[in-house]
TORBA-656157 format. One line per field, with one value per atom (N, C-alpha, C, O): residue in one letter; chain; atom name; y negated, z negated, x. Coordinates in pm, 1 decimal. Layout:
! residues N
rest	c(a,...) .
kette	c(A,...) .
atom	c(CA,...) .
Y	c(Y,...) .
Z	c(Z,...) .
X	c(X,...) .
! end
This chain:
! residues 133
rest	c(x,x,x,x,x,x,x,x,x,x,x,x,x,x,x,x,x,x,x,x,x,x,x,x,x,x,x,x,x,x,x,x,x,x,x,x,x,x,x,x,x,x,x,x,x,x,x,x,x,x,x,x,x,x,x,x,x,x,x,x,x,x,x,x,x,x,x,x,x,x,x,x,x,x,x,x,x,x,x,x,x,x,x,x,x,x,x,x,x,x,x,x,x,x,x,x,x,x,x,x,x,x,x,x,x,x,x,x,x,x,x,x,x,x,x,x,x,x,x,x,x,x,x,x,x,x,x,x,x,x,x,x,x,x,x,x,x,x,x,x,x,x,x,x,x,x,x,x,x,x,x,x,x,x,x,x,x,x,x,x,x,x,x,x,x,x,x,x,x,x,x,x,x,x,x,x,x,x,x,x,x,x,x,x,x,x,x,x,x,x,x,x,x,x,x,x,x,x,x,x,x,x,x,x,x,x,x,x,x,x,x,x,x,x,x,x,x,x,x,x,x,x,x,x,x,x,x,x,x,x,x,x,x,x,x,x,x,x,x,x,x,x,x,x,x,x,x,x,x,x,x,x,x,x,x,x,x,x,x,x,x,x,x,x,x,x,x,x,x,x,x,x,x,x,x,x,x,x,x,x,x,x,x,x,x,x,x,x,x,x,x,x,x,x,x,x,x,x,x,x,x,x,x,x,x,x,x,x,x,x,x,x,x,x,x,x,x,x,x,x,x,x,x,x,x,x,x,x,x,x,x,x,x,x,x,x,x,x,x,x,x,x,x,x,x,x,x,x,x,x,x,x,x,x,x,x,x,x,x,x,x,x,x,x,x,x,x,x,x,x,x,x,x,x,x,x,x,x,x,x,x,x,x,x,x,x,x,x,x,x,x,x,x,x,x,x,x,x,x,x,x,x,x,x,x,x,x,x,x,x,x,x,x,x,x,x,x,x,x,x,x,x,x,x,x,x,x,x,x,x,x,x,x,x,x,x,x,x,x,x,x,x,x,x,x,x,x,x,x,x,x,x,x,x,x,x,x,x,x,x,x,x,x,x,x,x,x,x,x,x,x,x,x,x,x,x,x,x,x,x,x,x,x,x,x,x,x,x,x,x,x,x,x,x,x,x,x,x,x,x,x,x,x,x,x,x,x,x,x,x,x,x,x,x,x,x,x,x,x,x,x,x,x,x,x,x,x,x,x,x,x,x) .
kette	c(A,A,A,A,A,A,A,A,A,A,A,A,A,A,A,A,A,A,A,A,A,A,A,A,A,A,A,A,A,A,A,A,A,A,A,A,A,A,A,A,A,A,A,A,A,A,A,A,A,A,A,A,A,A,A,A,A,A,A,A,A,A,A,A,A,A,A,A,A,A,A,A,A,A,A,A,A,A,A,A,A,A,A,A,A,A,A,A,A,A,A,A,A,A,A,A,A,A,A,A,A,A,A,A,A,A,A,A,A,A,A,A,A,A,A,A,A,A,A,A,A,A,A,A,A,A,A,A,A,A,A,A,A,A,A,A,A,A,A,A,A,A,A,A,A,A,A,A,A,A,A,A,A,A,A,A,A,A,A,A,A,A,A,A,A,A,A,A,A,A,A,A,A,A,A,A,A,A,A,A,A,A,A,A,A,A,A,A,A,A,A,A,A,A,A,A,A,A,A,A,A,A,A,A,A,A,A,A,A,A,A,A,A,A,A,A,A,A,A,A,A,A,A,A,A,A,A,A,A,A,A,A,A,A,A,A,A,A,A,A,A,A,A,A,A,A,A,A,A,A,A,A,A,A,A,A,A,A,A,A,A,A,A,A,A,A,A,A,A,A,A,A,A,A,A,A,A,A,A,A,A,A,A,A,A,A,A,A,A,A,A,A,A,A,A,A,A,A,A,A,A,A,A,A,A,A,A,A,A,A,A,A,A,A,A,A,A,A,A,A,A,A,A,A,A,A,A,A,A,A,A,A,A,A,A,A,A,A,A,A,A,A,A,A,A,A,A,A,A,A,A,A,A,A,A,A,A,A,A,A,A,A,A,A,A,A,A,A,A,A,A,A,A,A,A,A,A,A,A,A,A,A,A,A,A,A,A,A,A,A,A,A,A,A,A,A,A,A,A,A,A,A,A,A,A,A,A,A,A,A,A,A,A,A,A,A,A,A,A,A,A,A,A,A,A,A,A,A,A,A,A,A,A,A,A,A,A,A,A,A,A,A,A,A,A,A,A,A,A,A,A,A,A,A,A,A,A,A,A,A,A,A,A,A,A,A,A,A,A,A,A,A,A,A,A,A,A,A,A,A,A,A,A,A,A,A,A,A,A,A,A,A,A,A,A,A,A,A,A,A,A,A,A,A,A,A,A,A,A,A,A,A,A,A,A,A,A,A,A,A,A,A,A,A,A,A,A,A,A,A,A,A) .
atom	c(N,CA,C,O,N,CA,C,O,N,CA,C,O,N,CA,C,O,N,CA,C,O,N,CA,C,O,N,CA,C,O,N,CA,C,O,N,CA,C,O,N,CA,C,O,N,CA,C,O,N,CA,C,O,N,CA,C,O,N,CA,C,O,N,CA,C,O,N,CA,C,O,N,CA,C,O,N,CA,C,O,N,CA,C,O,N,CA,C,O,N,CA,C,O,N,CA,C,O,N,CA,C,O,N,CA,C,O,N,CA,C,O,N,CA,C,O,N,CA,C,O,N,CA,C,O,N,CA,C,O,N,CA,C,O,N,CA,C,O,N,CA,C,O,N,CA,C,O,N,CA,C,O,N,CA,C,O,N,CA,C,O,N,CA,C,O,N,CA,C,O,N,CA,C,O,N,CA,C,O,N,CA,C,O,N,CA,C,O,N,CA,C,O,N,CA,C,O,N,CA,C,O,N,CA,C,O,N,CA,C,O,N,CA,C,O,N,CA,C,O,N,CA,C,O,N,CA,C,O,N,CA,C,O,N,CA,C,O,N,CA,C,O,N,CA,C,O,N,CA,C,O,N,CA,C,O,N,CA,C,O,N,CA,C,O,N,CA,C,O,N,CA,C,O,N,CA,C,O,N,CA,C,O,N,CA,C,O,N,CA,C,O,N,CA,C,O,N,CA,C,O,N,CA,C,O,N,CA,C,O,N,CA,C,O,N,CA,C,O,N,CA,C,O,N,CA,C,O,N,CA,C,O,N,CA,C,O,N,CA,C,O,N,CA,C,O,N,CA,C,O,N,CA,C,O,N,CA,C,O,N,CA,C,O,N,CA,C,O,N,CA,C,O,N,CA,C,O,N,CA,C,O,N,CA,C,O,N,CA,C,O,N,CA,C,O,N,CA,C,O,N,CA,C,O,N,CA,C,O,N,CA,C,O,N,CA,C,O,N,CA,C,O,N,CA,C,O,N,CA,C,O,N,CA,C,O,N,CA,C,O,N,CA,C,O,N,CA,C,O,N,CA,C,O,N,CA,C,O,N,CA,C,O,N,CA,C,O,N,CA,C,O,N,CA,C,O,N,CA,C,O,N,CA,C,O,N,CA,C,O,N,CA,C,O,N,CA,C,O,N,CA,C,O,N,CA,C,O,N,CA,C,O,N,CA,C,O,N,CA,C,O,N,CA,C,O,N,CA,C,O,N,CA,C,O,N,CA,C,O,N,CA,C,O,N,CA,C,O,N,CA,C,O,N,CA,C,O,N,CA,C,O,N,CA,C,O,N,CA,C,O,N,CA,C,O,N,CA,C,O,N,CA,C,O,N,CA,C,O,N,CA,C,O,N,CA,C,O) .
Y	c(-11110.5,-10988.2,-10875.7,-10867.8,-10787.0,-10670.3,-10553.7,-10522.7,-10489.7,-10369.3,-10260.0,-10278.6,-10145.9,-10038.3,-9914.4,-9888.2,-9837.6,-9709.7,-9607.8,-9626.1,-9499.7,-9395.5,-9293.1,-9233.5,-9273.5,-9175.4,-9060.6,-9032.3,-8994.6,-8877.1,-8903.1,-8841.9,-8989.4,-9013.0,-9149.9,-9199.4,-9212.2,-9349.9,-9432.4,-9379.4,-9556.5,-9643.0,-9760.4,-9823.5,-9788.4,-9901.2,-10013.3,-9994.3,-10129.9,-10244.8,-10348.4,-10371.9,-10407.9,-10517.9,-10636.1,-10620.7,-10751.1,-10871.6,-10928.2,-10957.4,-10942.9,-10997.4,-11147.7,-11193.9,-11221.7,-11366.4,-11402.1,-11519.7,-11300.0,-11321.9,-11355.7,-11294.2,-11452.7,-11491.2,-11422.8,-11476.0,-11304.2,-11223.8,-11296.5,-11284.1,-11371.4,-11444.9,-11551.8,-11572.1,-11619.5,-11722.0,-11658.5,-11708.8,-11549.1,-11479.3,-11436.0,-11457.2,-11375.3,-11332.1,-11450.0,-11440.2,-11561.4,-11679.3,-11739.6,-11768.5,-11758.3,-11816.4,-11724.1,-11770.1,-11594.4,-11494.2,-11497.5,-11500.4,-11497.0,-11495.1,-11622.1,-11615.9,-11737.6,-11863.1,-11867.1,-11915.5,-11817.0,-11810.2,-11712.3,-11738.9,-11598.9,-11496.3,-11546.6,-11507.7,-11631.5,-11680.8,-11800.3,-11842.7,-11854.2,-11968.8,-11924.7,-11815.8,-12009.0,-11981.0,-12004.6,-11929.8,-12108.9,-12144.2,-12186.9,-12244.9,-12157.5,-12198.3,-12276.0,-12232.6,-12390.8,-12482.1,-12497.3,-12522.4,-12482.4,-12503.4,-12650.2,-12699.6,-12718.5,-12860.6,-12882.0,-12972.1,-12801.2,-12817.2,-12796.0,-12870.3,-12694.7,-12659.6,-12727.0,-12715.3,-12797.4,-12868.0,-12773.5,-12806.9,-12654.9,-12551.8,-12478.7,-12462.9,-12434.6,-12339.1,-12204.6,-12171.5,-12127.4,-12002.9,-11884.2,-11899.2,-11767.3,-11641.2,-11578.3,-11583.9,-11518.6,-11454.6,-11311.0,-11284.6,-11218.4,-11079.2,-11058.6,-11112.5,-10980.5,-10963.8,-10823.8,-10724.7,-10817.2,-10691.6,-10678.5,-10770.0,-10567.2,-10543.8,-10599.5,-10592.4,-10655.0,-10702.3,-10581.8,-10501.5,-10570.3,-10455.0,-10495.0,-10409.7,-10623.2,-10665.9,-10673.9,-10707.8,-10643.5,-10649.2,-10782.5,-10815.7,-10858.1,-10990.7,-10987.3,-11082.1,-10880.8,-10871.4,-10814.8,-10806.4,-10776.3,-10719.4,-10826.4,-10928.5,-10802.4,-10896.5,-10884.8,-10778.5,-10996.0,-10992.2,-11079.0,-11057.4,-11175.7,-11261.0,-11261.7,-11283.3,-11237.6,-11243.0,-11353.1,-11334.0,-11466.9,-11585.0,-11592.0,-11582.9,-11608.4,-11616.6,-11725.2,-11759.4,-11778.3,-11881.8,-11886.2,-11829.0,-11955.1,-11976.1,-12124.6,-12202.9,-12163.8,-12303.8,-12325.8,-12233.8,-12446.3,-12481.8,-12405.1,-12400.7,-12344.5,-12266.8,-12116.9,-12038.3,-12075.7,-11933.9,-11861.7,-11740.9,-11932.2,-11867.6,-11834.7,-11917.1,-11714.8,-11672.2,-11692.1,-11670.7,-11734.0,-11758.3,-11696.0,-11662.3,-11680.7,-11624.7,-11649.5,-11677.6,-11638.4,-11646.0,-11535.5,-11495.9,-11486.3,-11383.8,-11439.5,-11502.1,-11416.0,-11461.9,-11339.4,-11255.8,-11330.0,-11221.3,-11269.5,-11386.8,-11177.8,-11214.1,-11325.3,-11410.8,-11324.6,-11430.4,-11567.2,-11668.3,-11570.5,-11695.4,-11750.0,-11871.2,-11660.2,-11702.8,-11744.6,-11835.4,-11677.9,-11706.1,-11847.5,-11909.0,-11899.1,-12033.5,-12139.3,-12252.4,-12102.3,-12195.5,-12316.6,-12308.1,-12429.9,-12550.9,-12629.8,-12608.6,-12720.4,-12801.1,-12943.0,-13001.7,-12998.4,-13135.8,-13205.3,-13192.2,-13279.4,-13341.9,-13235.8,-13166.3,-13222.1,-13119.5,-13008.2,-12937.1,-12994.4,-12897.4,-12794.6,-12830.0,-12666.4,-12556.9,-12526.4,-12493.9,-12537.2,-12515.1,-12379.3,-12351.7,-12294.9,-12160.4,-12147.1,-12230.5,-12041.6,-12013.1,-11888.1,-11784.7,-11897.0,-11777.9,-11688.1,-11722.7,-11573.2,-11475.4,-11523.2,-11463.8,-11629.6,-11687.3,-11794.6,-11846.6,-11828.3,-11929.5,-12069.5,-12164.8,-12083.0,-12214.3,-12241.8,-12149.7,-12369.0,-12409.1,-12406.9,-12458.7,-12346.3,-12336.4,-12398.4,-12355.8,-12499.1,-12577.1,-12541.5,-12541.0,-12511.6,-12473.7,-12561.8,-12608.5,-12583.7,-12645.0,-12543.3,-12479.6,-12528.8,-12430.1,-12500.1,-12604.6,-12441.4,-12496.4,-12392.3,-12273.0,-12438.9,-12351.1,-12399.0,-12506.5,-12318.0,-12352.5,-12312.3,-12202.9,-12400.5,-12371.9,-12396.4,-12479.8,-12322.9,-12342.1,-12475.6,-12512.4,-12545.9,-12673.6,-12657.3,-12611.8,-12693.6,-12691.0,-12799.5,-12912.6,-12763.7,-12858.9,-12926.0,-12859.0,-13057.5,-13133.9,-13161.2,-13216.5,-13121.8,-13148.0,-13286.7,-13307.9,-13380.8,-13519.9,-13564.4,-13682.9,-13468.2,-13498.0,-13417.2,-13324.9,-13452.0,-13382.5,-13240.2,-13217.6,-13146.0,-13005.3,-12960.8,-12972.2,-12910.0,-12858.6,-12706.7,-12648.9,-12641.3,-12494.7,-12427.5,-12477.5,-12313.4,-12226.7,-12294.6,-12266.2,-12382.4,-12445.0,-12364.8,-12365.7,-12295.1,-12214.7,-12304.3,-12412.1,-12256.2,-12331.5,-12271.8,-12151.8,-12353.0,-12309.4,-12344.1,-12461.3,-12240.9,-12259.2,-12339.6,-12408.3,-12331.6,-12401.4,-12551.0,-12628.1,-12592.5,-12733.1,-12805.5,-12928.5,-12729.5,-12793.2,-12865.1,-12805.5,-12988.8,-13065.8,-13121.8,-13186.0,-13098.9,-13145.8,-13291.8,-13349.6) .
Z	c(-6142.5,-6122.0,-6103.9,-6178.6,-6005.6,-5984.3,-6062.6,-6054.4,-6137.6,-6209.2,-6166.1,-6168.9,-6126.3,-6075.4,-6160.7,-6226.0,-6160.6,-6228.4,-6125.9,-6061.0,-6110.3,-6011.6,-6073.4,-6176.6,-6010.2,-6055.5,-5955.5,-5903.9,-5927.8,-5841.0,-5700.6,-5659.7,-5628.1,-5489.2,-5465.7,-5353.1,-5565.2,-5550.1,-5663.0,-5769.0,-5641.1,-5733.8,-5772.8,-5687.5,-5900.3,-5952.3,-5982.6,-6058.4,-5922.9,-5946.2,-6030.9,-6015.8,-6117.7,-6198.4,-6181.1,-6182.6,-6164.9,-6154.1,-6295.3,-6363.6,-6337.7,-6469.6,-6456.3,-6362.8,-6549.2,-6550.3,-6640.9,-6665.3,-6690.3,-6779.5,-6697.0,-6593.6,-6743.3,-6680.5,-6759.8,-6860.3,-6713.7,-6786.5,-6806.4,-6912.0,-6706.8,-6717.5,-6826.6,-6902.3,-6834.5,-6937.2,-7075.8,-7168.4,-7090.0,-7218.7,-7264.2,-7379.7,-7173.8,-7206.6,-7246.9,-7342.3,-7174.5,-7202.2,-7338.8,-7416.8,-7367.8,-7496.4,-7610.6,-7710.5,-7595.1,-7695.9,-7722.4,-7837.8,-7616.4,-7626.4,-7693.4,-7774.6,-7659.0,-7719.3,-7869.4,-7947.5,-7908.8,-8052.0,-8120.5,-8229.6,-8055.4,-8111.4,-8126.8,-8221.1,-8036.5,-8040.1,-8133.1,-8155.1,-8187.1,-8277.6,-8411.2,-8460.5,-8468.6,-8600.3,-8710.4,-8807.9,-8693.3,-8788.8,-8710.8,-8602.7,-8767.2,-8706.3,-8811.1,-8925.5,-8770.3,-8859.7,-8814.6,-8696.9,-8906.3,-8876.3,-8900.0,-9012.3,-8794.7,-8803.5,-8889.9,-8973.7,-8870.8,-8941.7,-9092.7,-9173.3,-9129.9,-9270.9,-9335.6,-9456.6,-9256.9,-9307.6,-9383.6,-9491.4,-9326.6,-9391.1,-9286.9,-9172.3,-9327.5,-9246.1,-9264.9,-9375.4,-9158.2,-9162.0,-9126.1,-9065.8,-9164.0,-9128.2,-9017.2,-9021.3,-8918.5,-8810.2,-8794.5,-8784.1,-8792.7,-8758.7,-8617.0,-8579.8,-8538.9,-8397.7,-8368.3,-8419.1,-8284.0,-8230.1,-8086.6,-8034.6,-8022.8,-7884.9,-7786.2,-7809.1,-7676.2,-7568.6,-7484.4,-7443.3,-7459.2,-7383.7,-7257.1,-7172.9,-7242.1,-7126.9,-7156.4,-7067.8,-7279.0,-7320.6,-7391.1,-7486.3,-7345.8,-7400.5,-7550.1,-7620.4,-7600.4,-7742.7,-7829.1,-7951.0,-7768.5,-7842.8,-7931.4,-7881.8,-8061.7,-8157.0,-8157.1,-8185.6,-8124.6,-8108.5,-8207.6,-8227.5,-8269.5,-8368.2,-8497.1,-8496.0,-8607.6,-8738.9,-8815.7,-8860.6,-8830.4,-8891.7,-9037.4,-9066.6,-9130.0,-9271.9,-9340.8,-9297.4,-9448.6,-9527.5,-9665.9,-9690.2,-9756.0,-9891.4,-9917.8,-9867.9,-9996.9,-10036.6,-10159.8,-10204.4,-10214.7,-10324.4,-10453.7,-10540.6,-10468.6,-10589.9,-10565.5,-10655.7,-10445.2,-10417.0,-10350.2,-10328.1,-10316.8,-10243.8,-10102.3,-10036.8,-10055.3,-9922.6,-9820.3,-9848.3,-9700.5,-9590.1,-9464.1,-9459.0,-9363.6,-9239.1,-9122.2,-9138.7,-9005.0,-8878.7,-8789.5,-8799.7,-8702.9,-8606.5,-8466.9,-8438.0,-8379.9,-8241.5,-8151.1,-8162.5,-8061.2,-7962.8,-7833.3,-7819.8,-7739.4,-7611.0,-7540.9,-7475.3,-7554.4,-7494.3,-7553.7,-7483.7,-7681.9,-7746.2,-7692.3,-7692.1,-7645.9,-7579.4,-7436.2,-7382.7,-7374.4,-7235.5,-7218.1,-7113.2,-7319.3,-7310.2,-7379.4,-7399.4,-7416.1,-7485.2,-7397.7,-7275.0,-7465.4,-7395.6,-7489.1,-7610.3,-7429.6,-7506.2,-7515.1,-7414.5,-7636.6,-7662.0,-7732.8,-7854.1,-7655.8,-7712.2,-7745.6,-7656.5,-7875.5,-7919.0,-7996.2,-8075.7,-7971.6,-8042.8,-7946.0,-7840.9,-7982.3,-7905.0,-7962.8,-8080.8,-7879.7,-7924.1,-7873.6,-7753.7,-7966.0,-7936.3,-7985.2,-8061.6,-7940.6,-7991.0,-8077.1,-8032.2,-8202.6,-8287.8,-8254.3,-8169.5,-8320.4,-8288.5,-8328.6,-8287.2,-8408.5,-8443.5,-8343.7,-8350.5,-8249.5,-8148.3,-8185.7,-8112.4,-8300.2,-8343.6,-8285.6,-8263.4,-8261.6,-8213.5,-8331.3,-8438.9,-8309.3,-8411.8,-8353.6,-8248.4,-8421.7,-8368.8,-8440.3,-8563.1,-8358.4,-8410.5,-8352.6,-8239.1,-8431.4,-8382.2,-8401.6,-8506.4,-8300.0,-8301.7,-8325.5,-8266.8,-8412.2,-8443.5,-8414.2,-8436.9,-8363.6,-8336.1,-8419.6,-8396.0,-8516.4,-8601.6,-8529.7,-8474.2,-8531.2,-8466.3,-8562.8,-8652.9,-8542.6,-8621.6,-8582.3,-8464.9,-8681.0,-8656.8,-8690.3,-8799.6,-8598.0,-8625.0,-8726.6,-8715.8,-8825.4,-8928.9,-8884.4,-8852.8,-8882.1,-8844.2,-8969.3,-9067.6,-8963.7,-9075.1,-9052.7,-8962.3,-9136.1,-9122.2,-9241.6,-9274.4,-9307.1,-9419.1,-9403.4,-9322.2,-9479.9,-9471.8,-9523.2,-9631.0,-9445.9,-9482.5,-9541.8,-9477.8,-9664.9,-9729.7,-9726.5,-9783.1,-9661.8,-9651.9,-9787.1,-9874.6,-9802.2,-9919.1,-10051.1,-10152.8,-10051.5,-10175.5,-10224.9,-10161.0,-10339.0,-10388.3,-10435.2,-10490.9,-10410.7,-10453.4,-10583.3,-10590.6,-10684.1,-10812.3,-10817.9,-10827.1,-10812.2,-10805.1,-10924.1,-10912.1,-11040.4,-11158.7,-11155.8,-11226.3,-11075.5,-11069.5,-10952.7,-10948.5,-10857.9,-10741.9,-10788.9,-10855.9,-10755.0,-10789.7,-10931.8,-10975.5,-11002.7,-11142.8,-11146.3,-11254.2) .
X	c(8629.1,8701.2,8601.8,8504.3,8623.9,8539.4,8594.0,8712.8,8508.7,8547.7,8452.5,8330.9,8506.7,8422.8,8429.3,8530.3,8321.3,8314.2,8269.3,8166.3,8345.9,8316.4,8222.0,8252.7,8108.4,8010.3,8001.0,7892.9,8112.5,8114.1,8062.1,7963.4,8123.9,8085.1,8026.2,8031.8,7970.8,7924.3,7982.7,8016.2,7994.3,8065.8,7977.2,7914.8,7972.3,7896.0,7995.0,8090.1,7972.2,8058.8,7986.9,7867.0,8061.2,8008.2,8102.4,8224.6,8045.5,8125.2,8141.7,8043.5,8266.9,8296.3,8318.3,8383.7,8264.1,8286.0,8403.3,8430.6,8472.2,8585.6,8709.6,8735.4,8784.7,8911.0,9022.4,9069.8,9063.8,9162.0,9294.6,9356.6,9338.1,9464.8,9455.4,9550.4,9341.4,9321.7,9319.8,9383.5,9247.4,9238.3,9377.1,9414.0,9454.3,9589.9,9677.9,9755.2,9666.4,9748.4,9715.9,9806.6,9588.6,9547.0,9590.9,9646.2,9566.2,9602.7,9753.1,9795.7,9833.4,9978.9,10031.9,10124.2,9972.9,10019.5,9990.4,10072.4,9875.5,9843.6,9937.9,9988.4,9961.1,10048.9,10192.4,10261.3,10237.8,10375.5,10395.8,10509.2,10288.8,10301.0,10361.4,10331.8,10445.3,10503.1,10399.7,10392.8,10320.3,10215.6,10091.5,10101.4,9975.1,9848.9,9770.1,9756.7,9718.7,9649.0,9504.6,9478.8,9411.0,9269.6,9235.3,9244.9,9195.7,9163.3,9039.5,9037.4,8937.9,8811.4,8829.3,8773.3,8907.3,8923.2,9042.9,9062.0,9124.0,9240.7,9333.0,9382.3,9356.2,9437.1,9521.4,9479.6,9640.2,9713.5,9645.1,9601.9,9635.0,9559.6,9647.7,9754.0,9601.6,9666.1,9581.8,9458.9,9648.1,9574.8,9621.9,9741.7,9526.6,9552.6,9500.4,9396.2,9573.3,9542.3,9491.1,9543.6,9386.0,9338.0,9387.3,9451.2,9358.6,9401.2,9299.4,9178.6,9349.6,9262.5,9221.0,9304.9,9090.4,9038.6,8963.9,8936.1,8930.8,8851.9,8703.1,8624.7,8662.8,8522.9,8498.7,8569.2,8400.8,8371.7,8345.3,8380.3,8284.7,8249.7,8361.7,8347.0,8472.4,8584.2,8648.5,8696.1,8649.4,8705.6,8858.1,8913.3,8925.6,9071.3,9147.9,9267.4,9083.2,9148.9,9067.3,8946.1,9136.7,9074.5,9147.3,9260.3,9082.9,9142.9,9098.5,8979.2,9195.1,9159.0,9240.8,9350.8,9185.0,9251.7,9189.6,9083.3,9258.0,9208.7,9198.5,9279.3,9098.5,9090.8,9177.8,9246.4,9175.6,9265.2,9238.9,9326.0,9120.6,9092.4,9100.7,9071.6,9139.9,9160.7,9045.4,9054.2,8936.6,8827.2,8873.3,8937.1,8841.2,8883.4,8772.0,8654.1,8813.8,8720.7,8777.5,8895.8,8695.2,8744.8,8651.6,8532.9,8708.5,8635.0,8687.2,8803.4,8602.2,8639.7,8619.2,8517.2,8717.9,8712.1,8716.9,8806.5,8619.1,8616.4,8682.0,8716.8,8698.2,8760.3,8682.2,8741.7,8549.7,8469.5,8503.8,8498.0,8539.2,8578.9,8709.2,8730.8,8797.9,8921.3,8891.9,8955.7,8794.9,8758.8,8703.3,8722.8,8634.9,8575.7,8661.6,8617.3,8784.9,8874.7,8904.5,8909.4,8924.4,8967.4,9059.3,9061.1,9134.4,9228.7,9175.8,9135.8,9175.5,9133.5,9249.6,9266.6,9329.0,9448.6,9550.7,9599.6,9584.3,9678.4,9607.2,9668.7,9477.8,9395.4,9338.5,9285.0,9350.4,9293.4,9155.6,9142.7,9053.6,8915.6,8867.8,8872.3,8822.0,8773.8,8630.4,8581.9,8563.1,8428.6,8436.9,8486.3,8388.0,8390.4,8271.5,8189.2,8262.5,8157.3,8018.1,7918.5,8009.6,7879.1,7837.5,7726.1,7928.6,7898.3,7942.8,7916.3,8010.7,8058.6,8197.5,8276.1,8226.2,8358.8,8455.1,8425.1,8570.9,8674.8,8800.6,8848.3,8854.7,8967.3,9097.9,9106.0,9200.1,9330.8,9440.5,9431.0,9543.6,9666.9,9778.0,9788.0,9860.8,9968.6,10101.3,10129.2,10182.8,10314.2,10420.1,10400.2,10532.6,10645.3,10764.0,10819.3,10801.3,10913.6,11042.4,11051.8,11140.0,11267.0,11381.8,11372.7,11489.0,11608.9,11670.9,11673.6,11719.8,11786.1,11933.3,11967.3,12020.9,12164.0,12196.8,12149.3,12278.5,12317.1,12446.2,12544.6,12445.1,12563.8,12646.3,12596.8,12771.9,12862.7,12920.6,13001.4,12878.3,12920.2,13002.7,13006.9,13068.7,13154.5,13282.2,13289.1,13380.8,13509.4,13493.6,13438.7,13541.7,13531.2,13664.2,13768.7,13659.5,13778.6,13770.9,13678.1,13865.8,13861.0,13878.7,13949.4,13813.2,13827.2,13793.2,13856.5,13696.1,13651.5,13531.0,13425.8,13545.7,13432.5,13317.8,13338.6,13197.7,13079.5,13029.6,13002.8,13017.2,12966.0,12817.6,12780.9,12732.0,12587.0,12534.6,12433.1,12603.6,12553.4,12582.7,12517.6,12679.3,12715.2,12648.4,12647.2,12592.9,12528.7,12402.6,12318.3,12390.1,12272.0,12276.3,12180.7,12383.1,12393.0,12431.3,12444.5) .
! end
């Protein structure tokens, strides 16, 4: 993609090696996931999102998780890490800001319709204390 800056009569162009459509797609798919799982850490993770600006060094994903004793960990992904993303099976592979590969699996939780397969009696009050007794 060509990006230009006007300097009062002459224009400086820079060729970007960033694939903006890919970055937007990867970002949007992560954002739309109900749950995100880190393959390497064997943990579900929390992700905070920054804004996409078109700058390779712009940090856009802040991934955090806790281990079983409560220690907190995190990784940061910049736009360049989304730009070099690839899919390996059902795993999305990204590059974090340290240059390490970070593997995520995306889950989409959906509502499930409940099938009533028993006789329904109208106006039968449910007593919360007797349920499961």
